[in-house]
Steps between C-alpha positions, in 0.01 A plus 500: 500500500795265525477138396568387859208701635268368228603141575454560872150636446411210270619249757316677782177519297518130418575412863194696612281322245639164612426589862141588408466169315627314807249685720220388270624142508519507879151654528352236271680225690367621835153538357503148359643348818274674747204675353347378179517244225618593150145464368375769738399830333691691769821315412449570131426868567811548711716319248361693202534835679856435613613367163339793318671746734839340442447499125428874515816557706701306245343691211584830670861394560532390136359832378749685722777295344625358830391143424511323165168365371635144481615519864156618608322229305727234645443626855123483453520158333719370779252619762212341309687168491572518874138583583390211280735266686358620833149441369586148387667421832198622698255296294706186565466539879 
């Protein structure tokens, strides 16, 4: 496989993971704005399930060699920080 194809697949894999992370962030934002409070068990269940699913996607991509482990960890950490910021903003309302 050529280097260009490998780089293209790496970039595509990372873009897909970023898109999934953004979907989670949007889902959590909508849930916090309209449905439940962060202390609600339903909120916690949705968040835990979505974050676990993304972590498994990242792990799979790392094992395939299409995403570096440090990139995956940073993506997950970034999402956790953004969710935390949403949580803080909703509790200030």
